[in-house]
BAVOLUM-688925 format. One record per atom (N, C-alpha, C): x, y, z; atom name. Coordinates in nm, 4 decimals. Layout:
# residues N
> east;north;up;name
> X;Y;Z;CA
...
This chain:
# residues 143
> east;north;up;name
> -1.1021;0.3871;0.1288;N
> -1.0263;0.2643;0.0925;CA
> -0.9820;0.2847;-0.0183;C
> -0.8904;0.1926;-0.0296;N
> -0.7616;0.1871;-0.1350;CA
> -0.8027;0.2099;-0.2588;C
> -0.6912;0.2531;-0.3323;N
> -0.7037;0.2942;-0.4723;CA
> -0.6431;0.1878;-0.5555;C
> -0.6738;0.0835;-0.6658;N
> -0.6509;0.0213;-0.6453;CA
> -0.6061;-0.0119;-0.7830;C
> -0.5957;0.0650;-0.8516;N
> -0.6040;0.1700;-0.9983;CA
> -0.4233;0.1700;-1.0267;C
> -0.3999;0.1243;-1.0948;N
> -0.2588;0.1488;-1.1550;CA
> -0.2281;0.2614;-1.1482;C
> -0.0642;0.3072;-1.1573;N
> -0.0618;0.4451;-1.1070;CA
> -0.0001;0.4740;-1.2636;C
> -0.0574;0.6112;-1.2805;N
> -0.0223;0.7058;-1.3833;CA
> 0.1444;0.6974;-1.4014;C
> 0.1904;0.7427;-1.5288;N
> 0.3131;0.7546;-1.5164;CA
> 0.3822;0.8938;-1.5572;C
> 0.2714;0.9765;-1.5209;N
> 0.3321;1.1322;-1.5679;CA
> 0.3554;1.1773;-1.4150;C
> 0.3937;1.1411;-1.3150;N
> 0.3372;1.2605;-1.1843;CA
> 0.4980;1.1874;-1.1051;C
> 0.6216;1.2413;-1.0968;N
> 0.7650;1.1944;-1.0508;CA
> 0.8608;1.3274;-1.0826;C
> 0.9117;1.2724;-0.9566;N
> 1.0322;1.3607;-0.9279;CA
> 1.1412;1.2470;-0.9649;C
> 1.2505;1.3386;-0.9687;N
> 1.3978;1.3225;-1.0152;CA
> 1.4294;1.3943;-0.8856;C
> 1.5861;1.3272;-0.8328;N
> 1.6490;1.3800;-0.7251;CA
> 1.7852;1.3754;-0.7186;C
> 1.9606;1.4027;-0.7645;N
> 2.0183;1.3940;-0.7437;CA
> 2.0874;1.4984;-0.6057;C
> 2.1724;1.4802;-0.5892;N
> 2.1956;1.5671;-0.4397;CA
> 2.1112;1.6179;-0.3894;C
> 2.0364;1.5806;-0.3179;N
> 1.9016;1.6479;-0.2225;CA
> 1.8228;1.7534;-0.3657;C
> 1.8685;1.7430;-0.4656;N
> 1.7972;1.8712;-0.5339;CA
> 1.7070;1.8206;-0.6558;C
> 1.5940;1.8236;-0.6406;N
> 1.4506;1.7980;-0.7209;CA
> 1.5316;1.8729;-0.8551;C
> 1.5194;1.7959;-0.9584;N
> 1.5577;1.8328;-1.0983;CA
> 1.3911;1.7569;-1.1792;C
> 1.3319;1.8668;-1.2640;N
> 1.1772;1.8301;-1.3811;CA
> 1.2694;1.7707;-1.4801;C
> 1.2112;1.6550;-1.5355;N
> 1.2169;1.6035;-1.6618;CA
> 1.0571;1.5624;-1.7033;C
> 1.0971;1.5788;-1.8418;N
> 0.9716;1.5555;-1.9146;CA
> 0.9533;1.3554;-1.9293;C
> 1.1074;1.2852;-1.9465;N
> 1.0746;1.1338;-1.9605;CA
> 1.2179;1.0566;-1.9037;C
> 1.1708;0.9606;-1.8091;N
> 1.2780;0.8578;-1.7424;CA
> 1.2608;0.7768;-1.8011;C
> 1.3773;0.7191;-1.8682;N
> 1.3823;0.5603;-1.9159;CA
> 1.4697;0.4869;-1.9287;C
> 1.4667;0.3539;-1.8842;N
> 1.5829;0.2794;-1.8471;CA
> 1.5741;0.2170;-1.7327;C
> 1.4925;0.1917;-1.6473;N
> 1.4636;0.1180;-1.5489;CA
> 1.4379;-0.0003;-1.4880;C
> 1.5795;-0.0674;-1.5828;N
> 1.5838;-0.2198;-1.6345;CA
> 1.6745;-0.2890;-1.5473;C
> 1.6281;-0.4337;-1.5746;N
> 1.7642;-0.4742;-1.4990;CA
> 1.7210;-0.6741;-1.5460;C
> 1.8761;-0.6673;-1.5966;N
> 1.8656;-0.7992;-1.6772;CA
> 1.9237;-0.8802;-1.5803;C
> 1.9098;-1.0334;-1.5170;N
> 1.9681;-1.1614;-1.4988;CA
> 2.0522;-1.1929;-1.5885;C
> 2.1816;-1.2103;-1.6305;N
> 2.2132;-1.2884;-1.7465;CA
> 2.2178;-1.4289;-1.6797;C
> 2.2333;-1.5476;-1.7723;N
> 2.1974;-1.7200;-1.7935;CA
> 2.3268;-1.7411;-1.8296;C
> 2.3524;-1.8649;-1.7273;N
> 2.4640;-1.9639;-1.7988;CA
> 2.3988;-2.1153;-1.7761;C
> 2.4456;-2.1442;-1.8645;N
> 2.4182;-2.2507;-1.9267;CA
> 2.5214;-2.3582;-1.8947;C
> 2.4896;-2.4720;-1.7935;N
> 2.5955;-2.5832;-1.7692;CA
> 2.5389;-2.7027;-1.7780;C
> 2.6044;-2.8355;-1.8051;N
> 2.5719;-2.9984;-1.8115;CA
> 2.7604;-3.0593;-1.7859;C
> 2.6767;-3.0965;-1.6715;N
> 2.8103;-3.2419;-1.6527;CA
> 2.7996;-3.3316;-1.7822;C
> 2.9238;-3.3560;-1.7769;N
> 2.9597;-3.4396;-1.8657;CA
> 2.8886;-3.6137;-1.8927;C
> 2.8816;-3.6347;-1.6971;N
> 2.8067;-3.7885;-1.6401;CA
> 2.6850;-3.7719;-1.6620;C
> 2.5895;-3.6321;-1.6993;N
> 2.4525;-3.5771;-1.6649;CA
> 2.4121;-3.6994;-1.7534;C
> 2.2634;-3.7832;-1.7350;N
> 2.2173;-3.8521;-1.8066;CA
> 2.1050;-3.7642;-1.9163;C
> 2.1081;-3.6311;-1.8597;N
> 1.9932;-3.6055;-1.9614;CA
> 2.1218;-3.5083;-2.0490;C
> 2.0231;-3.4589;-2.1622;N
> 2.0587;-3.4608;-2.2820;CA
> 2.1019;-3.2850;-2.2397;C
> 1.9842;-3.2356;-2.2228;N
> 1.9821;-3.0622;-2.1705;CA
> 2.0816;-3.0136;-2.0868;C
> 2.1190;-2.9013;-2.0818;N
> 2.1654;-2.8251;-2.0156;CA
> 2.0848;-2.7492;-1.9061;C
> 2.1751;-2.6990;-1.7995;N
> 2.0803;-2.6440;-1.6905;CA
> 2.1190;-2.4556;-1.6658;C
> 2.0237;-2.3954;-1.7017;N
> 2.0255;-2.2774;-1.6644;CA
> 2.0258;-2.2428;-1.5280;C
> 2.1384;-2.1351;-1.5354;N
> 2.1585;-2.0780;-1.3592;CA
> 2.1565;-1.9537;-1.3759;C
> 2.1341;-1.8739;-1.3335;N
> 2.1574;-1.7129;-1.2674;CA
> 2.2521;-1.6786;-1.2775;C
> 2.3020;-1.5677;-1.2948;N
> 2.4211;-1.5549;-1.3437;CA
> 2.4440;-1.3759;-1.2641;C
> 2.5239;-1.2914;-1.3424;N
> 2.5546;-1.1604;-1.3043;CA
> 2.4463;-1.0810;-1.3346;C
> 2.3888;-0.9516;-1.2736;N
> 2.2767;-0.8480;-1.3217;CA
> 2.3167;-0.7754;-1.3690;C
> 2.3044;-0.6933;-1.4983;N
> 2.3008;-0.5983;-1.5501;CA
> 2.2598;-0.4770;-1.5804;C
> 2.2719;-0.3717;-1.5512;N
> 2.1705;-0.2271;-1.5447;CA
> 2.1534;-0.1636;-1.7140;C
> 2.0218;-0.1352;-1.7351;N
> 2.0336;-0.0755;-1.8472;CA
> 2.0570;0.1007;-1.8190;C
> 2.1143;0.1520;-1.9473;N
> 2.1492;0.2947;-1.8844;CA
> 2.0321;0.3756;-1.8801;C
> 2.0360;0.4859;-1.7935;N
> 1.8894;0.5588;-1.7855;CA
> 1.8911;0.6848;-1.8409;C
> 1.8301;0.7278;-1.9262;N
> 1.7761;0.8422;-2.0279;CA
> 1.7603;0.9350;-1.9247;C
> 1.7658;1.0152;-1.9422;N
> 1.6636;1.1233;-1.8596;CA
> 1.6757;1.2204;-1.9354;C
> 1.5174;1.3051;-2.0192;N
> 1.5105;1.4302;-2.0820;CA
> 1.4604;1.5389;-2.0295;C
> 1.4680;1.6237;-2.0539;N
> 1.3899;1.7251;-2.0314;CA
> 1.3889;1.8322;-2.1143;C
> 1.2795;1.9953;-2.0925;N
> 1.3054;2.0979;-2.1974;CA
> 1.4204;2.1765;-2.1272;C
> 1.4662;2.2248;-2.2543;N
> 1.5838;2.3406;-2.1954;CA
> 1.5125;2.4564;-2.1422;C
> 1.6239;2.5070;-2.0527;N
> 1.5421;2.6436;-1.9795;CA
> 1.7246;2.7228;-1.9910;C
> 1.6587;2.8582;-2.0308;N
> 1.7651;2.9693;-2.0222;CA
> 1.8265;2.9362;-1.8718;C
> 1.9877;2.9260;-1.8976;N
> 2.0596;2.9468;-1.8053;CA
> 2.1216;2.8115;-1.7193;C
> 2.0062;2.7185;-1.7685;N
> 2.0122;2.5956;-1.6992;CA
> 2.1448;2.5174;-1.8093;C
> 2.2712;2.4651;-1.7434;N
> 2.3372;2.4051;-1.8464;CA
> 2.3985;2.2928;-1.7194;C
> 2.3430;2.2208;-1.6486;N
> 2.3568;2.1104;-1.5423;CA
> 2.4168;2.0007;-1.6365;C
> 2.3112;1.9339;-1.7083;N
> 2.3662;1.8394;-1.8197;CA
> 2.5011;1.8649;-1.8893;C
> 2.5149;1.9552;-1.9426;N
> 2.6653;1.9858;-1.9841;CA
> 2.7662;2.0075;-1.9180;C
> 2.7537;2.0798;-1.8314;N
> 2.8321;2.0957;-1.6831;CA
> 2.9278;1.9513;-1.6465;C
> 2.7800;1.8444;-1.6114;N
> 2.8232;1.7295;-1.5560;CA
> 2.8894;1.6093;-1.6493;C
> 2.8713;1.6136;-1.7554;N
> 2.8901;1.5390;-1.8691;CA
> 3.0692;1.5678;-1.8855;C
> 3.0618;1.7044;-1.8778;N
> 3.2277;1.7911;-1.8757;CA
> 3.3008;1.7276;-1.7313;C
> 3.2394;1.7103;-1.6413;N
> 3.3417;1.6536;-1.5137;CA
> 3.4796;1.5635;-1.5366;C
> 3.4847;1.5045;-1.6954;N
> 3.4854;1.3363;-1.7266;CA
> 3.6678;1.3822;-1.7427;C
> 3.7302;1.3412;-1.6931;N
> 3.8769;1.3002;-1.7218;CA
> 3.9077;1.2108;-1.7261;C
> 4.0500;1.1489;-1.7194;N
> 4.0676;0.9967;-1.7671;CA
> 4.1129;0.8789;-1.6000;C
> 3.9752;0.8318;-1.6615;N
> 3.9306;0.7475;-1.5974;CA
> 3.8349;0.7554;-1.4598;C
> 3.7963;0.9324;-1.4841;N
> 3.7311;0.9672;-1.3135;CA
> 3.5902;1.0303;-1.4400;C
> 3.5361;1.1062;-1.3296;N
> 3.3664;1.1544;-1.4234;CA
> 3.3315;1.1319;-1.2495;C
> 3.2696;1.2777;-1.2700;N
> 3.1527;1.3046;-1.1060;CA
> 3.0439;1.1748;-1.0957;C
> 3.0092;1.1335;-1.0011;N
> 2.9024;1.0124;-0.9668;CA
> 2.8244;1.0570;-0.8861;C
> 2.7011;1.0609;-0.8797;N
> 2.6115;1.0739;-0.8352;CA
> 2.5082;0.9784;-0.7701;C
> 2.4426;0.9441;-0.6790;N
> 2.3706;0.8951;-0.6517;CA
> 2.2188;0.9218;-0.6953;C
> 2.0871;0.8677;-0.7496;N
> 2.0046;0.9477;-0.8096;CA
> 1.8783;0.8211;-0.7387;C
> 1.7650;0.9666;-0.7649;N
> 1.6499;0.8515;-0.6481;CA
> 1.5602;0.9533;-0.7550;C
> 1.4739;0.8316;-0.8214;N
> 1.3300;0.8572;-0.9068;CA
> 1.2108;0.7719;-0.8219;C
> 1.0857;0.8954;-0.8034;N
> 0.9893;0.8556;-0.7527;CA
> 0.8718;0.8678;-0.8678;C
> 0.7822;0.7321;-0.8228;N
> 0.7134;0.7613;-0.8656;CA
> 0.5451;0.8743;-0.7579;C
> 0.4689;0.9015;-0.7883;N
> 0.4216;0.9810;-0.6451;CA
> 0.2167;0.9427;-0.7074;C
> 0.1973;0.9598;-0.5691;N
> 0.0187;0.9532;-0.5781;CA
> 0.0087;1.0960;-0.6002;C
> -0.1527;1.0571;-0.5680;N
> -0.2276;1.2172;-0.5756;CA
> -0.2039;1.2882;-0.4661;C
> -0.1351;1.2319;-0.3786;N
> -0.0913;1.3531;-0.2697;CA
> 0.0251;1.3584;-0.2895;C
> 0.0808;1.3467;-0.3805;N
> 0.2735;1.3941;-0.4045;CA
> 0.3374;1.2994;-0.3155;C
> 0.3474;1.2217;-0.2891;N
> 0.3567;1.0771;-0.1850;CA
> 0.4691;1.0043;-0.2846;C
> 0.5736;0.9772;-0.2460;N
> 0.6443;0.8320;-0.3368;CA
> 0.5637;0.7187;-0.3360;C
> 0.4873;0.6314;-0.4279;N
> 0.4311;0.4804;-0.4474;CA
> 0.5872;0.4129;-0.4011;C
> 0.6637;0.4307;-0.5609;N
> 0.7454;0.3418;-0.5192;CA
> 0.9028;0.4379;-0.5376;C
> 0.9592;0.3720;-0.5760;N
> 1.1117;0.4309;-0.5064;CA
> 1.2150;0.3396;-0.6093;C
> 1.2885;0.4795;-0.7129;N
> 1.3933;0.3532;-0.7786;CA
> 1.5459;0.4295;-0.7341;C
> 1.6347;0.4141;-0.6483;N
> 1.7316;0.4142;-0.5883;CA
> 1.8725;0.3761;-0.7289;C
> 1.9391;0.4734;-0.7546;N
> 2.0461;0.4377;-0.8599;CA
> 2.1178;0.4692;-0.8094;C
> 2.2528;0.3924;-0.8124;N
> 2.3804;0.3880;-0.7336;CA
> 2.5334;0.4511;-0.8545;C
> 2.5315;0.5387;-0.8245;N
> 2.6912;0.5681;-0.8516;CA
> 2.6723;0.5591;-1.0020;C
> 2.5947;0.6921;-1.0688;N
> 2.5344;0.7163;-1.1568;CA
> 2.6860;0.8043;-1.2489;C
> 2.6784;0.8274;-1.3738;N
> 2.7847;0.9086;-1.3946;CA
> 2.7174;0.8952;-1.5988;C
> 2.7027;1.0369;-1.6351;N
> 2.6944;1.0274;-1.7826;CA
> 2.7865;0.9806;-1.8588;C
> 2.6939;0.9064;-1.9692;N
> 2.7762;0.8848;-2.0950;CA
> 2.7676;0.9279;-2.2299;C
> 2.6363;1.0497;-2.2070;N
> 2.5964;1.0436;-2.3504;CA
> 2.5547;1.1724;-2.2877;C
> 2.5670;1.2936;-2.3561;N
> 2.4625;1.4268;-2.4062;CA
> 2.4114;1.4017;-2.4669;C
> 2.2808;1.4712;-2.5415;N
> 2.2336;1.4941;-2.6536;CA
> 2.1668;1.6250;-2.6388;C
> 2.2084;1.7073;-2.7492;N
> 2.1089;1.8227;-2.7488;CA
> 1.9953;1.8628;-2.8592;C
> 1.9215;1.9430;-2.8514;N
> 1.7606;1.9385;-2.9506;CA
> 1.7644;1.9473;-3.0578;C
> 1.6949;1.8980;-3.2045;N
> 1.6974;1.8611;-3.2731;CA
> 1.6236;1.9881;-3.3006;C
> 1.6791;2.1076;-3.3632;N
> 1.6285;2.2113;-3.4137;CA
> 1.6050;2.2711;-3.5337;C
> 1.5011;2.3212;-3.5515;N
> 1.4138;2.3196;-3.6717;CA
> 1.3332;2.4133;-3.7457;C
> 1.3500;2.4826;-3.7914;N
> 1.2526;2.6056;-3.8372;CA
> 1.1399;2.5823;-3.8413;C
> 1.1379;2.4836;-3.8981;N
> 0.9555;2.4113;-3.8893;CA
> 0.8977;2.3325;-3.8381;C
> 0.9414;2.3732;-3.6591;N
> 0.8553;2.2928;-3.5075;CA
> 0.8574;2.4027;-3.4464;C
> 0.7299;2.3503;-3.4073;N
> 0.7145;2.4269;-3.3066;CA
> 0.7630;2.3474;-3.1664;C
> 0.8071;2.2695;-3.1265;N
> 0.8156;2.1636;-3.0530;CA
> 0.9402;2.2019;-2.9733;C
> 0.9376;2.2204;-2.8614;N
> 0.9834;2.2345;-2.7120;CA
> 1.1557;2.1539;-2.7279;C
> 1.2308;2.2682;-2.7315;N
> 1.3899;2.2232;-2.7124;CA
> 1.4204;2.1059;-2.6360;C
> 1.4308;2.0023;-2.6728;N
> 1.4642;1.8838;-2.5657;CA
> 1.6128;1.8406;-2.5466;C
> 1.6999;1.8277;-2.4478;N
> 1.8151;1.7467;-2.3823;CA
> 1.7929;1.6366;-2.3397;C
> 1.8641;1.5113;-2.3622;N
> 1.8696;1.4097;-2.3410;CA
> 2.0431;1.4010;-2.2568;C
> 2.0433;1.3306;-2.1813;N
> 2.1327;1.2596;-2.0750;CA
> 2.1290;1.1226;-2.0693;C
> 2.2323;1.0525;-2.1046;N
> 2.2370;0.8594;-2.1024;CA
> 2.3544;0.8631;-1.9891;C
> 2.2916;0.8447;-1.8368;N
> 2.3528;0.7848;-1.7352;CA
> 2.4350;0.5807;-1.7057;C
> 2.5019;0.5755;-1.7091;N
> 2.5693;0.4583;-1.6628;CA
> 2.5337;0.4535;-1.5156;C
> 2.5484;0.3297;-1.4742;N
> 2.5623;0.3492;-1.2870;CA
> 2.5750;0.1767;-1.2578;C
> 2.6076;0.1856;-1.1462;N
> 2.6200;0.0323;-1.0956;CA
> 2.5325;-0.0364;-0.9836;C
> 2.3863;0.0382;-1.0159;N
> 2.2889;-0.0266;-0.9475;CA
> 2.1689;0.0194;-0.9133;C
> 2.0568;-0.1044;-0.9209;N
> 1.9218;-0.0219;-0.9700;CA
> 1.8261;-0.0665;-0.7971;C
> 1.7656;-0.0082;-0.6847;N
> 1.6965;-0.0571;-0.6123;CA
> 1.5883;-0.0198;-0.5894;C
> 1.4830;-0.1070;-0.5553;N
> 1.3288;-0.0740;-0.5920;CA
> 1.3155;-0.0414;-0.3907;C
> 1.2204;0.0562;-0.3453;N
> 1.1764;0.1009;-0.1807;CA
> 1.0433;0.0976;-0.2786;C
> 0.9373;0.0333;-0.1755;N
> 0.7916;0.0250;-0.1631;CA
> 0.7554;0.0557;-0.0280;C
């Protein structure tokens, strides 16, 4: 019998370049369709018509705990040179109990636009987290 419960958000993978990378959190899987208002001057209607316009994509934010010797985020954002940066396709899978993808988000031509290191505090026992924000050129959903 099929499971009809919603999927938990904690069981997921993120891949780039064929490598699975562990993350604590992924956010920004958003698509916004801009609207354009239009009204013809000869129209008997007083209101304008709304039409769909361009699609816009939110930046994706990846968060993970810092591990000794792992500087991939920092190295990637430092590939930036004048008008160029290393771009990568990203695959994000939401997994079921058998570790199989239920939904896959494919991110096209992602590149880092912001790196944030951890908040360091002598009064905290939290994990040191780093964050990478990615701009991209498209988000597709595969079910």
